[in-house]
N, CA, C and O atoms as a Tinker XYZ file with bonds, in Angstrom:
   500  protein
     1  N      0.833000   -1.177000    0.000000    73     2
     2  CA     0.000000    0.000000    0.000000    64     1     3
     3  C      0.878000    1.241000    0.000000    63     2     4     5
     4  O      1.206000    1.736000   -1.078000    81     3
     5  N      1.269000    1.759000    1.128000    73     3     6
     6  CA     2.220000    2.833000    1.211000    64     5     7
     7  C      1.776000    4.158000    0.643000    63     6     8     9
     8  O      2.594000    5.077000    0.602000    81     7
     9  N      0.545000    4.331000    0.201000    73     7    10
    10  CA     0.043000    5.605000   -0.265000    64     9    11
    11  C      0.385000    5.951000   -1.701000    63    10    12    13
    12  O     -0.060000    6.990000   -2.190000    81    11
    13  N      1.163000    5.122000   -2.405000    73    11    14
    14  CA     1.562000    5.442000   -3.770000    64    13    15
    15  C      0.547000    4.980000   -4.807000    63    14    16    17
    16  O      0.518000    5.521000   -5.912000    81    15
    17  N     -0.270000    4.012000   -4.487000    73    15    18
    18  CA    -1.277000    3.527000   -5.417000    64    17    19
    19  C     -0.751000    2.450000   -6.345000    63    18    20    21
    20  O      0.386000    1.994000   -6.228000    81    19
    21  N     -1.594000    2.068000   -7.247000    73    19    22
    22  CA    -1.290000    1.012000   -8.199000    64    21    23
    23  C     -1.393000    1.557000   -9.621000    63    22    24    25
    24  O     -2.144000    2.497000   -9.882000    81    23
    25  N     -0.630000    0.957000  -10.538000    73    23    26
    26  CA    -0.867000    1.251000  -11.941000    64    25    27
    27  C     -1.977000    0.318000  -12.418000    63    26    28    29
    28  O     -2.081000   -0.825000  -11.972000    81    27
    29  N     -2.798000    0.821000  -13.327000    73    27    30
    30  CA    -3.895000    0.043000  -13.903000    64    29    31
    31  C     -3.833000    0.219000  -15.414000    63    30    32    33
    32  O     -3.740000    1.337000  -15.919000    81    31
    33  N     -3.886000   -0.897000  -16.125000    73    31    34
    34  CA    -3.894000   -0.831000  -17.584000    64    33    35
    35  C     -4.971000   -1.767000  -18.109000    63    34    36    37
    36  O     -5.065000   -2.923000  -17.696000    81    35
    37  N     -5.770000   -1.257000  -19.011000    73    35    38
    38  CA    -6.781000   -2.064000  -19.701000    64    37    39
    39  C     -6.346000   -2.201000  -21.147000    63    38    40    41
    40  O     -6.004000   -1.214000  -21.798000    81    39
    41  N     -6.361000   -3.419000  -21.644000    73    39    42
    42  CA    -6.014000   -3.679000  -23.042000    64    41    43
    43  C     -7.192000   -4.331000  -23.747000    63    42    44    45
    44  O     -7.556000   -5.472000  -23.461000    81    43
    45  N     -7.776000   -3.589000  -24.668000    73    43    46
    46  CA    -8.831000   -4.113000  -25.539000    64    45    47
    47  C     -9.984000   -4.743000  -24.747000    63    46    48    49
    48  O    -10.476000   -5.814000  -25.103000    81    47
    49  N    -10.410000   -4.072000  -23.674000    73    47    50
    50  CA   -11.459000   -4.608000  -22.800000    64    49    51
    51  C    -12.829000   -4.471000  -23.462000    63    50    52    53
    52  O    -13.211000   -3.394000  -23.921000    81    51
    53  N    -13.544000   -5.567000  -23.501000    73    51    54
    54  CA   -14.917000   -5.589000  -23.995000    64    53    55
    55  C    -15.755000   -6.397000  -23.007000    63    54    56    57
    56  O    -15.278000   -7.345000  -22.382000    81    55
    57  N    -17.017000   -5.992000  -22.886000    73    55    58
    58  CA   -17.943000   -6.720000  -22.021000    64    57    59
    59  C    -19.304000   -6.719000  -22.678000    63    58    60    61
    60  O    -19.839000   -5.672000  -23.044000    81    59
    61  N    -19.856000   -7.911000  -22.822000    73    59    62
    62  CA   -21.199000   -8.079000  -23.357000    64    61    63
    63  C    -22.060000   -8.782000  -22.332000    63    62    64    65
    64  O    -21.612000   -9.693000  -21.635000    81    63
    65  N    -23.302000   -8.344000  -22.251000    73    63    66
    66  CA   -24.334000   -9.021000  -21.468000    64    65    67
    67  C    -25.360000   -9.493000  -22.482000    63    66    68    69
    68  O    -26.227000   -8.727000  -22.904000    81    67
    69  N    -25.259000  -10.765000  -22.873000    73    67    70
    70  CA   -26.117000  -11.264000  -23.951000    64    69    71
    71  C    -25.758000  -10.543000  -25.237000    63    70    72    73
    72  O    -24.601000  -10.571000  -25.658000    81    71
    73  N    -26.728000   -9.898000  -25.867000    73    71    74
    74  CA   -26.493000   -9.149000  -27.104000    64    73    75
    75  C    -26.133000   -7.693000  -26.855000    63    74    76    77
    76  O    -25.869000   -6.953000  -27.803000    81    75
    77  N    -26.117000   -7.273000  -25.604000    73    75    78
    78  CA   -25.836000   -5.873000  -25.272000    64    77    79
    79  C    -24.335000   -5.680000  -25.065000    63    78    80    81
    80  O    -23.719000   -6.356000  -24.241000    81    79
    81  N    -23.761000   -4.756000  -25.817000    73    79    82
    82  CA   -22.350000   -4.406000  -25.657000    64    81    83
    83  C    -22.268000   -3.291000  -24.621000    63    82    84    85
    84  O    -22.693000   -2.165000  -24.879000    81    83
    85  N    -21.721000   -3.606000  -23.453000    73    83    86
    86  CA   -21.612000   -2.618000  -22.373000    64    85    87
    87  C    -20.305000   -1.845000  -22.453000    63    86    88    89
    88  O    -20.272000   -0.648000  -22.167000    81    87
    89  N    -19.231000   -2.521000  -22.838000    73    87    90
    90  CA   -17.916000   -1.898000  -23.003000    64    89    91
    91  C    -17.355000   -2.413000  -24.325000    63    90    92    93
    92  O    -17.325000   -3.620000  -24.566000    81    91
    93  N    -16.911000   -1.490000  -25.179000    73    91    94
    94  CA   -16.548000   -1.860000  -26.547000    64    93    95
    95  C    -15.063000   -1.643000  -26.822000    63    94    96    97
    96  O    -14.674000   -0.619000  -27.384000    81    95
    97  N    -14.245000   -2.598000  -26.430000    73    95    98
    98  CA   -12.808000   -2.632000  -26.737000    64    97    99
    99  C    -12.088000   -1.332000  -26.371000    63    98   100   101
   100  O    -11.630000   -0.597000  -27.246000    81    99
   101  N    -11.996000   -1.062000  -25.082000    73    99   102
   102  CA   -11.314000    0.147000  -24.635000    64   101   103
   103  C     -9.911000   -0.161000  -24.140000    63   102   104   105
   104  O     -9.616000   -1.266000  -23.684000    81   103
   105  N     -9.062000    0.840000  -24.242000    73   103   106
   106  CA    -7.701000    0.790000  -23.727000    64   105   107
   107  C     -7.534000    1.965000  -22.776000    63   106   108   109
   108  O     -8.025000    3.063000  -23.038000    81   107
   109  N     -6.844000    1.729000  -21.679000    73   107   110
   110  CA    -6.688000    2.763000  -20.660000    64   109   111
   111  C     -5.392000    2.487000  -19.912000    63   110   112   113
   112  O     -5.048000    1.334000  -19.655000    81   111
   113  N     -4.675000    3.553000  -19.563000    73   111   114
   114  CA    -3.442000    3.419000  -18.809000    64   113   115
   115  C     -3.452000    4.456000  -17.697000    63   114   116   117
   116  O     -3.487000    5.656000  -17.971000    81   115
   117  N     -3.421000    4.008000  -16.442000    73   115   118
   118  CA    -3.450000    4.903000  -15.288000    64   117   119
   119  C     -2.195000    4.646000  -14.459000    63   118   120   121
   120  O     -1.959000    3.530000  -13.996000    81   119
   121  N     -1.395000    5.695000  -14.279000    73   119   122
   122  CA    -0.148000    5.583000  -13.518000    64   121   123
   123  C     -0.437000    5.597000  -12.019000    63   122   124   125
   124  O     -1.475000    6.105000  -11.596000    81   123
   125  N      0.470000    5.044000  -11.212000    73   123   126
   126  CA     0.283000    5.092000   -9.757000    64   125   127
   127  C      0.126000    6.545000   -9.282000    63   126   128   129
   128  O      0.896000    7.424000   -9.669000    81   127
   129  N     -0.871000    6.774000   -8.451000    73   127   130
   130  CA    -1.116000    8.109000   -7.910000    64   129   131
   131  C     -1.865000    9.040000   -8.843000    63   130   132   133
   132  O     -2.242000   10.138000   -8.433000    81   131
   133  N     -2.093000    8.638000  -10.083000    73   131   134
   134  CA    -2.818000    9.480000  -11.042000    64   133   135
   135  C     -4.297000    9.509000  -10.688000    63   134   136   137
   136  O     -4.860000    8.495000  -10.273000    81   135
   137  N     -4.915000   10.644000  -10.847000    73   135   138
   138  CA    -6.341000   10.817000  -10.586000    64   137   139
   139  C     -7.055000   10.852000  -11.921000    63   138   140   141
   140  O     -6.685000   11.623000  -12.807000    81   139
   141  N     -8.077000   10.023000  -12.072000    73   139   142
   142  CA    -8.769000    9.891000  -13.347000    64   141   143
   143  C    -10.270000    9.886000  -13.122000    63   142   144   145
   144  O    -10.757000    9.312000  -12.148000    81   143
   145  N    -10.995000   10.522000  -14.016000    73   143   146
   146  CA   -12.453000   10.527000  -13.953000    64   145   147
   147  C    -13.000000    9.917000  -15.235000    63   146   148   149
   148  O    -12.566000   10.274000  -16.330000    81   147
   149  N    -13.946000    9.002000  -15.102000    73   147   150
   150  CA   -14.666000    8.482000  -16.262000    64   149   151
   151  C    -15.948000    9.289000  -16.386000    63   150   152   153
   152  O    -16.741000    9.350000  -15.447000    81   151
   153  N    -16.146000    9.892000  -17.513000    73   151   154
   154  CA   -17.285000   10.772000  -17.715000    64   153   155
   155  C    -18.028000   10.352000  -18.974000    63   154   156   157
   156  O    -17.415000   10.121000  -20.017000    81   155
   157  N    -19.340000   10.256000  -18.875000    73   155   158
   158  CA   -20.137000    9.891000  -20.037000    64   157   159
   159  C    -21.583000    9.725000  -19.646000    63   158   160   161
   160  O    -21.918000    9.702000  -18.462000    81   159
   161  N    -22.443000    9.609000  -20.646000    73   159   162
   162  CA   -23.876000    9.474000  -20.356000    64   161   163
   163  C    -24.209000    8.132000  -19.719000    63   162   164   165
   164  O    -23.416000    7.191000  -19.757000    81   163
   165  N    -25.373000    8.068000  -19.146000    73   163   166
   166  CA   -25.872000    6.828000  -18.571000    64   165   167
   167  C    -25.852000    5.735000  -19.635000    63   166   168   169
   168  O    -26.280000    5.947000  -20.769000    81   167
   169  N    -25.355000    4.579000  -19.257000    73   167   170
   170  CA   -25.324000    3.450000  -20.187000    64   169   171
   171  C    -24.088000    3.403000  -21.068000    63   170   172   173
   172  O    -24.018000    2.573000  -21.975000    81   171
   173  N    -23.111000    4.270000  -20.827000    73   171   174
   174  CA   -21.927000    4.305000  -21.692000    64   173   175
   175  C    -20.829000    3.332000  -21.261000    63   174   176   177
   176  O    -19.817000    3.206000  -21.949000    81   175
   177  N    -21.017000    2.635000  -20.119000    73   175   178
   178  CA   -20.057000    1.616000  -19.709000    64   177   179
   179  C    -19.113000    2.022000  -18.590000    63   178   180   181
   180  O    -18.186000    1.277000  -18.272000    81   179
   181  N    -19.323000    3.182000  -17.987000    73   179   182
   182  CA   -18.438000    3.657000  -16.915000    64   181   183
   183  C    -18.411000    2.688000  -15.731000    63   182   184   185
   184  O    -17.345000    2.235000  -15.314000    81   183
   185  N    -19.572000    2.380000  -15.204000    73   183   186
   186  CA   -19.648000    1.501000  -14.038000    64   185   187
   187  C    -19.172000    0.099000  -14.374000    63   186   188   189
   188  O    -18.486000   -0.525000  -13.564000    81   187
   189  N    -19.514000   -0.406000  -15.535000    73   187   190
   190  CA   -19.063000   -1.741000  -15.936000    64   189   191
   191  C    -17.545000   -1.774000  -16.021000    63   190   192   193
   192  O    -16.922000   -2.745000  -15.592000    81   191
   193  N    -16.942000   -0.723000  -16.571000    73   191   194
   194  CA   -15.480000   -0.651000  -16.656000    64   193   195
   195  C    -14.853000   -0.682000  -15.266000    63   194   196   197
   196  O    -13.886000   -1.408000  -15.035000    81   195
   197  N    -15.399000    0.104000  -14.344000    73   195   198
   198  CA   -14.877000    0.123000  -12.974000    64   197   199
   199  C    -15.067000   -1.230000  -12.292000    63   198   200   201
   200  O    -14.196000   -1.682000  -11.548000    81   199
   201  N    -16.195000   -1.868000  -12.545000    73   199   202
   202  CA   -16.448000   -3.189000  -11.955000    64   201   203
   203  C    -15.469000   -4.231000  -12.516000    63   202   204   205
   204  O    -15.073000   -5.154000  -11.805000    81   203
   205  N    -15.082000   -4.085000  -13.777000    73   203   206
   206  CA   -14.089000   -4.992000  -14.375000    64   205   207
   207  C    -12.731000   -4.765000  -13.718000    63   206   208   209
   208  O    -12.037000   -5.727000  -13.388000    81   207
   209  N    -12.343000   -3.508000  -13.524000    73   207   210
   210  CA   -11.065000   -3.210000  -12.868000    64   209   211
   211  C    -11.047000   -3.790000  -11.457000    63   210   212   213
   212  O    -10.052000   -4.379000  -11.035000    81   211
   213  N    -12.146000   -3.625000  -10.735000    73   211   214
   214  CA   -12.223000   -4.094000   -9.345000    64   213   215
   215  C    -12.347000   -5.611000   -9.231000    63   214   216   217
   216  O    -12.113000   -6.166000   -8.158000    81   215
   217  N    -12.710000   -6.286000  -10.312000    73   215   218
   218  CA   -12.880000   -7.741000  -10.265000    64   217   219
   219  C    -14.288000   -8.169000   -9.901000    63   218   220   221
   220  O    -14.523000   -9.330000   -9.566000    81   219
   221  N    -15.225000   -7.235000   -9.965000    73   219   222
   222  CA   -16.631000   -7.564000   -9.688000    64   221   223
   223  C    -17.345000   -8.057000  -10.940000    63   222   224   225
   224  O    -18.425000   -8.642000  -10.858000    81   223
   225  N    -16.742000   -7.819000  -12.089000    73   223   226
   226  CA   -17.191000   -8.351000  -13.387000    64   225   227
   227  C    -15.944000   -8.850000  -14.097000    63   226   228   229
   228  O    -14.845000   -8.355000  -13.843000    81   227
   229  N    -16.101000   -9.815000  -14.976000    73   227   230
   230  CA   -14.989000  -10.296000  -15.780000    64   229   231
   231  C    -15.224000   -9.873000  -17.224000    63   230   232   233
   232  O    -16.350000   -9.962000  -17.713000    81   231
   233  N    -14.183000   -9.414000  -17.918000    73   231   234
   234  CA   -14.370000   -8.978000  -19.300000    64   233   235
   235  C    -14.681000  -10.146000  -20.230000    63   234   236   237
   236  O    -14.245000  -11.275000  -20.004000    81   235
   237  N    -15.433000   -9.854000  -21.264000    73   235   238
   238  CA   -15.692000  -10.835000  -22.312000    64   237   239
   239  C    -14.429000  -11.027000  -23.139000    63   238   240   241
   240  O    -14.116000  -12.134000  -23.577000    81   239
   241  N    -13.701000   -9.910000  -23.347000    73   239   242
   242  CA   -12.435000   -9.929000  -24.085000    64   241   243
   243  C    -11.471000   -8.960000  -23.423000    63   242   244   245
   244  O    -11.883000   -8.059000  -22.692000    81   243
   245  N    -10.182000   -9.152000  -23.685000    73   243   246
   246  CA    -9.169000   -8.218000  -23.231000    64   245   247
   247  C     -8.524000   -8.610000  -21.917000    63   246   248   249
   248  O     -8.833000   -9.649000  -21.334000    81   247
   249  N     -7.616000   -7.751000  -21.462000    73   247   250
   250  CA    -6.856000   -8.036000  -20.258000    64   249   251
   251  C     -6.781000   -6.801000  -19.364000    63   250   252   253
   252  O     -6.692000   -5.672000  -19.847000    81   251
   253  N     -6.819000   -7.037000  -18.062000    73   251   254
   254  CA    -6.646000   -6.006000  -17.037000    64   253   255
   255  C     -5.305000   -6.277000  -16.374000    63   254   256   257
   256  O     -5.010000   -7.406000  -15.984000    81   255
   257  N     -4.491000   -5.226000  -16.251000    73   255   258
   258  CA    -3.215000   -5.344000  -15.565000    64   257   259
   259  C     -3.226000   -4.406000  -14.366000    63   258   260   261
   260  O     -3.603000   -3.240000  -14.488000    81   259
   261  N     -2.819000   -4.904000  -13.226000    73   259   262
   262  CA    -2.602000   -4.083000  -12.038000    64   261   263
   263  C     -1.142000   -4.268000  -11.675000    63   262   264   265
   264  O     -0.686000   -5.381000  -11.411000    81   263
   265  N     -0.418000   -3.163000  -11.667000    73   263   266
   266  CA     1.034000   -3.210000  -11.455000    64   265   267
   267  C      1.690000   -4.184000  -12.426000    63   266   268   269
   268  O      2.571000   -4.959000  -12.055000    81   267
   269  N      1.242000   -4.128000  -13.677000    73   267   270
   270  CA     1.780000   -4.927000  -14.786000    64   269   271
   271  C      1.521000   -6.430000  -14.663000    63   270   272   273
   272  O      2.077000   -7.216000  -15.431000    81   271
   273  N      0.694000   -6.832000  -13.718000    73   271   274
   274  CA     0.342000   -8.249000  -13.582000    64   273   275
   275  C     -1.053000   -8.469000  -14.156000    63   274   276   277
   276  O     -1.969000   -7.722000  -13.813000    81   275
   277  N     -1.248000   -9.468000  -15.018000    73   275   278
   278  CA    -2.577000   -9.738000  -15.568000    64   277   279
   279  C     -3.521000  -10.261000  -14.487000    63   278   280   281
   280  O     -3.181000  -11.190000  -13.755000    81   279
   281  N     -4.705000   -9.660000  -14.393000    73   279   282
   282  CA    -5.655000  -10.040000  -13.341000    64   281   283
   283  C     -7.081000  -10.235000  -13.850000    63   282   284   285
   284  O     -8.000000  -10.387000  -13.045000    81   283
   285  N     -7.285000  -10.234000  -15.157000    73   283   286
   286  CA    -8.649000  -10.298000  -15.700000    64   285   287
   287  C     -9.430000  -11.509000  -15.211000    63   286   288   289
   288  O    -10.657000  -11.467000  -15.129000    81   287
   289  N     -8.729000  -12.579000  -14.890000    73   287   290
   290  CA    -9.414000  -13.800000  -14.438000    64   289   291
   291  C     -9.390000  -13.958000  -12.916000    63   290   292   293
   292  O     -9.843000  -14.975000  -12.392000    81   291
   293  N     -8.866000  -12.960000  -12.208000    73   291   294
   294  CA    -8.782000  -13.044000  -10.739000    64   293   295
   295  C     -9.980000  -12.342000  -10.089000    63   294   296   297
   296  O    -10.387000  -11.270000  -10.537000    81   295
   297  N    -10.540000  -12.938000   -9.044000    73   295   298
   298  CA   -11.665000  -12.305000   -8.348000    64   297   299
   299  C    -11.207000  -11.069000   -7.565000    63   298   300   301
   300  O    -10.013000  -10.852000   -7.362000    81   299
   301  N    -12.163000  -10.282000   -7.140000    73   299   302
   302  CA   -11.891000   -9.011000   -6.457000    64   301   303
   303  C    -10.960000   -9.178000   -5.262000    63   302   304   305
   304  O    -10.056000   -8.364000   -5.070000    81   303
   305  N    -11.161000  -10.208000   -4.463000    73   303   306
   306  CA   -10.378000  -10.343000   -3.240000    64   305   307
   307  C     -8.902000  -10.666000   -3.492000    63   306   308   309
   308  O     -8.108000  -10.659000   -2.551000    81   307
   309  N     -8.522000  -10.949000   -4.737000    73   307   310
   310  CA    -7.121000  -11.231000   -5.060000    64   309   311
   311  C     -6.460000  -10.067000   -5.801000    63   310   312   313
   312  O     -5.378000  -10.232000   -6.363000    81   311
   313  N     -7.101000   -8.886000   -5.809000    73   311   314
   314  CA    -6.564000   -7.758000   -6.573000    64   313   315
   315  C     -5.960000   -6.646000   -5.736000    63   314   316   317
   316  O     -5.355000   -5.736000   -6.303000    81   315
   317  N     -6.090000   -6.670000   -4.437000    73   315   318
   318  CA    -5.501000   -5.677000   -3.539000    64   317   319
   319  C     -5.909000   -4.246000   -3.893000    63   318   320   321
   320  O     -5.084000   -3.333000   -3.873000    81   319
   321  N     -7.169000   -4.065000   -4.211000    73   319   322
   322  CA    -7.718000   -2.729000   -4.394000    64   321   323
   323  C     -9.198000   -2.759000   -4.081000    63   322   324   325
   324  O     -9.783000   -3.829000   -3.914000    81   323
   325  N     -9.795000   -1.604000   -4.002000    73   323   326
   326  CA   -11.212000   -1.527000   -3.662000    64   325   327
   327  C    -11.939000   -0.554000   -4.549000    63   326   328   329
   328  O    -11.341000    0.110000   -5.396000    81   327
   329  N    -13.217000   -0.478000   -4.348000    73   327   330
   330  CA   -14.070000    0.391000   -5.153000    64   329   331
   331  C    -14.993000    1.146000   -4.213000    63   330   332   333
   332  O    -15.623000    0.554000   -3.336000    81   331
   333  N    -15.067000    2.450000   -4.401000    73   331   334
   334  CA   -15.984000    3.274000   -3.617000    64   333   335
   335  C    -17.185000    3.555000   -4.503000    63   334   336   337
   336  O    -17.047000    4.119000   -5.589000    81   335
   337  N    -18.357000    3.164000   -4.041000    73   335   338
   338  CA   -19.555000    3.316000   -4.839000    64   337   339
   339  C    -20.103000    4.729000   -4.741000    63   338   340   341
   340  O    -19.856000    5.432000   -3.762000    81   339
   341  N    -20.841000    5.139000   -5.750000    73   339   342
   342  CA   -21.414000    6.482000   -5.791000    64   341   343
   343  C    -22.343000    6.712000   -4.605000    63   342   344   345
   344  O    -22.308000    7.774000   -3.982000    81   343
   345  N    -23.164000    5.731000   -4.297000    73   343   346
   346  CA   -23.964000    5.832000   -3.072000    64   345   347
   347  C    -23.163000    5.150000   -1.971000    63   346   348   349
   348  O    -22.474000    4.161000   -2.220000    81   347
   349  N    -23.250000    5.666000   -0.786000    73   347   350
   350  CA   -22.420000    5.181000    0.302000    64   349   351
   351  C    -22.781000    3.742000    0.653000    63   350   352   353
   352  O    -23.895000    3.459000    1.095000    81   351
   353  N    -21.836000    2.846000    0.453000    73   351   354
   354  CA   -22.041000    1.435000    0.750000    64   353   355
   355  C    -21.351000    1.111000    2.074000    63   354   356   357
   356  O    -20.440000    0.283000    2.125000    81   355
   357  N    -21.792000    1.767000    3.131000    73   355   358
   358  CA   -21.217000    1.547000    4.445000    64   357   359
   359  C    -22.117000    0.629000    5.252000    63   358   360   361
   360  O    -23.315000    0.520000    4.990000    81   359
   361  N    -21.525000   -0.027000    6.233000    73   359   362
   362  CA   -22.310000   -0.829000    7.150000    64   361   363
   363  C    -22.849000    0.115000    8.216000    63   362   364   365
   364  O    -22.071000    0.661000    8.998000    81   363
   365  N    -24.162000    0.318000    8.267000    73   363   366
   366  CA   -24.721000    1.308000    9.197000    64   365   367
   367  C    -24.533000    0.955000   10.669000    63   366   368   369
   368  O    -24.585000    1.840000   11.524000    81   367
   369  N    -24.320000   -0.306000   10.974000    73   367   370
   370  CA   -24.142000   -0.723000   12.362000    64   369   371
   371  C    -22.691000   -0.593000   12.831000    63   370   372   373
   372  O    -22.387000   -0.895000   13.985000    81   371
   373  N    -21.785000   -0.142000   11.938000    73   371   374
   374  CA   -20.375000   -0.015000   12.286000    64   373   375
   375  C    -19.968000    1.445000   12.380000    63   374   376   377
   376  O    -20.583000    2.320000   11.769000    81   375
   377  N    -18.914000    1.694000   13.162000    73   375   378
   378  CA   -18.335000    3.036000   13.235000    64   377   379
   379  C    -17.546000    3.301000   11.950000    63   378   380   381
   380  O    -17.362000    2.402000   11.129000    81   379
   381  N    -17.081000    4.550000   11.785000    73   379   382
   382  CA   -16.241000    4.885000   10.633000    64   381   383
   383  C    -14.989000    4.015000   10.637000    63   382   384   385
   384  O    -14.613000    3.444000    9.613000    81   383
   385  N    -14.347000    3.921000   11.805000    73   383   386
   386  CA   -13.145000    3.098000   11.947000    64   385   387
   387  C    -13.424000    1.663000   11.522000    63   386   388   389
   388  O    -12.649000    1.082000   10.761000    81   387
   389  N    -14.519000    1.085000   12.003000    73   387   390
   390  CA   -14.849000   -0.310000   11.697000    64   389   391
   391  C    -15.133000   -0.505000   10.203000    63   390   392   393
   392  O    -14.772000   -1.539000    9.642000    81   391
   393  N    -15.770000    0.469000    9.554000    73   391   394
   394  CA   -16.021000    0.384000    8.117000    64   393   395
   395  C    -14.712000    0.405000    7.334000    63   394   396   397
   396  O    -14.550000   -0.339000    6.367000    81   395
   397  N    -13.781000    1.258000    7.753000    73   395   398
   398  CA   -12.499000    1.352000    7.051000    64   397   399
   399  C    -11.664000    0.098000    7.266000    63   398   400   401
   400  O    -11.011000   -0.372000    6.335000    81   399
   401  N    -11.673000   -0.445000    8.458000    73   399   402
   402  CA   -10.826000   -1.580000    8.804000    64   401   403
   403  C    -11.389000   -2.917000    8.275000    63   402   404   405
   404  O    -10.645000   -3.892000    8.163000    81   403
   405  N    -12.664000   -2.970000    7.956000    73   403   406
   406  CA   -13.304000   -4.230000    7.566000    64   405   407
   407  C    -12.575000   -4.955000    6.429000    63   406   408   409
   408  O    -12.251000   -6.132000    6.589000    81   407
   409  N    -12.297000   -4.302000    5.275000    73   407   410
   410  CA   -11.620000   -5.058000    4.207000    64   409   411
   411  C    -10.210000   -5.493000    4.592000    63   410   412   413
   412  O     -9.724000   -6.514000    4.106000    81   411
   413  N     -9.549000   -4.726000    5.464000    73   411   414
   414  CA    -8.210000   -5.118000    5.906000    64   413   415
   415  C     -8.276000   -6.351000    6.794000    63   414   416   417
   416  O     -7.397000   -7.211000    6.732000    81   415
   417  N     -9.318000   -6.441000    7.624000    73   415   418
   418  CA    -9.499000   -7.639000    8.463000    64   417   419
   419  C     -9.699000   -8.875000    7.594000    63   418   420   421
   420  O     -9.223000   -9.959000    7.932000    81   419
   421  N    -10.398000   -8.715000    6.483000    73   419   422
   422  CA   -10.648000   -9.843000    5.588000    64   421   423
   423  C     -9.348000  -10.364000    4.982000    63   422   424   425
   424  O     -9.273000  -11.509000    4.538000    81   423
   425  N     -8.322000   -9.506000    4.970000    73   423   426
   426  CA    -7.012000   -9.905000    4.454000    64   425   427
   427  C     -6.102000  -10.417000    5.567000    63   426   428   429
   428  O     -4.928000  -10.704000    5.334000    81   427
   429  N     -6.656000  -10.531000    6.789000    73   427   430
   430  CA    -5.929000  -11.067000    7.950000    64   429   431
   431  C     -4.664000  -10.262000    8.278000    63   430   432   433
   432  O     -3.611000  -10.826000    8.575000    81   431
   433  N     -4.793000   -8.942000    8.217000    73   431   434
   434  CA    -3.691000   -8.058000    8.571000    64   433   435
   435  C     -3.677000   -7.892000   10.089000    63   434   436   437
   436  O     -4.733000   -7.824000   10.718000    81   435
   437  N     -2.497000   -7.828000   10.669000    73   435   438
   438  CA    -2.361000   -7.755000   12.131000    64   437   439
   439  C     -3.051000   -6.513000   12.694000    63   438   440   441
   440  O     -3.194000   -5.505000   12.001000    81   439
   441  N     -3.471000   -6.595000   13.940000    73   439   442
   442  CA    -4.186000   -5.499000   14.608000    64   441   443
   443  C     -3.360000   -4.208000   14.600000    63   442   444   445
   444  O     -3.890000   -3.133000   14.318000    81   443
   445  N     -2.064000   -4.314000   14.908000    73   443   446
   446  CA    -1.197000   -3.134000   14.920000    64   445   447
   447  C     -1.121000   -2.464000   13.561000    63   446   448   449
   448  O     -1.190000   -1.239000   13.456000    81   447
   449  N     -0.979000   -3.275000   12.523000    73   447   450
   450  CA    -0.921000   -2.739000   11.158000    64   449   451
   451  C     -2.263000   -2.141000   10.751000    63   450   452   453
   452  O     -2.300000   -1.114000   10.073000    81   451
   453  N     -3.378000   -2.775000   11.161000    73   451   454
   454  CA    -4.721000   -2.244000   10.873000    64   453   455
   455  C     -4.862000   -0.839000   11.436000    63   454   456   457
   456  O     -5.271000    0.080000   10.726000    81   455
   457  N     -4.527000   -0.670000   12.706000    73   455   458
   458  CA    -4.665000    0.624000   13.375000    64   457   459
   459  C     -3.791000    1.666000   12.681000    63   458   460   461
   460  O     -4.229000    2.793000   12.448000    81   459
   461  N     -2.563000    1.289000   12.354000    73   459   462
   462  CA    -1.630000    2.204000   11.685000    64   461   463
   463  C     -2.185000    2.659000   10.332000    63   462   464   465
   464  O     -2.154000    3.850000   10.022000    81   463
   465  N     -2.688000    1.729000    9.534000    73   463   466
   466  CA    -3.222000    2.067000    8.204000    64   465   467
   467  C     -4.459000    2.948000    8.298000    63   466   468   469
   468  O     -4.591000    3.915000    7.548000    81   467
   469  N     -5.362000    2.623000    9.208000    73   467   470
   470  CA    -6.590000    3.409000    9.341000    64   469   471
   471  C     -6.265000    4.820000    9.833000    63   470   472   473
   472  O     -6.855000    5.784000    9.345000    81   471
   473  N     -5.355000    4.961000   10.772000    73   471   474
   474  CA    -4.966000    6.284000   11.246000    64   473   475
   475  C     -4.376000    7.108000   10.110000    63   474   476   477
   476  O     -4.662000    8.300000    9.998000    81   475
   477  N     -3.555000    6.485000    9.266000    73   475   478
   478  CA    -2.973000    7.178000    8.116000    64   477   479
   479  C     -4.063000    7.664000    7.170000    63   478   480   481
   480  O     -4.015000    8.798000    6.693000    81   479
   481  N     -5.049000    6.805000    6.897000    73   479   482
   482  CA    -6.167000    7.179000    6.005000    64   481   483
   483  C     -6.976000    8.324000    6.602000    63   482   484   485
   484  O     -7.321000    9.276000    5.903000    81   483
   485  N     -7.275000    8.231000    7.888000    73   483   486
   486  CA    -8.113000    9.257000    8.534000    64   485   487
   487  C     -7.395000   10.602000    8.650000    63   486   488   489
   488  O     -8.051000   11.639000    8.745000    81   487
   489  N     -6.080000   10.601000    8.645000    73   487   490
   490  CA    -5.310000   11.846000    8.748000    64   489   491
   491  C     -5.130000   12.545000    7.416000    63   490   492   493
   492  O     -4.738000   13.712000    7.388000    81   491
   493  N     -5.406000   11.859000    6.295000    73   491   494
   494  CA    -5.241000   12.463000    4.968000    64   493   495
   495  C     -6.229000   13.606000    4.780000    63   494   496   497
   496  O     -7.335000   13.599000    5.322000    81   495
   497  N     -5.792000   14.596000    3.990000    73   495   498
   498  CA    -6.659000   15.746000    3.683000    64   497   499
   499  C     -7.803000   15.342000    2.792000    63   498   500
   500  O     -8.631000   16.179000    2.433000    81   499
């Protein structure tokens, strides 16, 4: 982690749901720490593209690279990244700290490291 981020590269990514083409052979290169916005009308494939990067959907064609490693066939929990949804997908019964620490607990990170990482995140501007 370390705050530097990951590189993400999409090569010829396509996604079809039956006869519907949701993503039509796109290429994208995002450097570590780069800030990127996907902008387009409803139904243009923005969310599907993000879900493919996160591993919540698998592409029909093409390859996803995270830090130059191919991950198109790997599930979300093996990609070491997360996705923040447009509507807040928080657990209402948990504190802010508990919501932030939850995915780290799923990775079996030590308690000391969990606290350190969450404090770093909460201190960011």
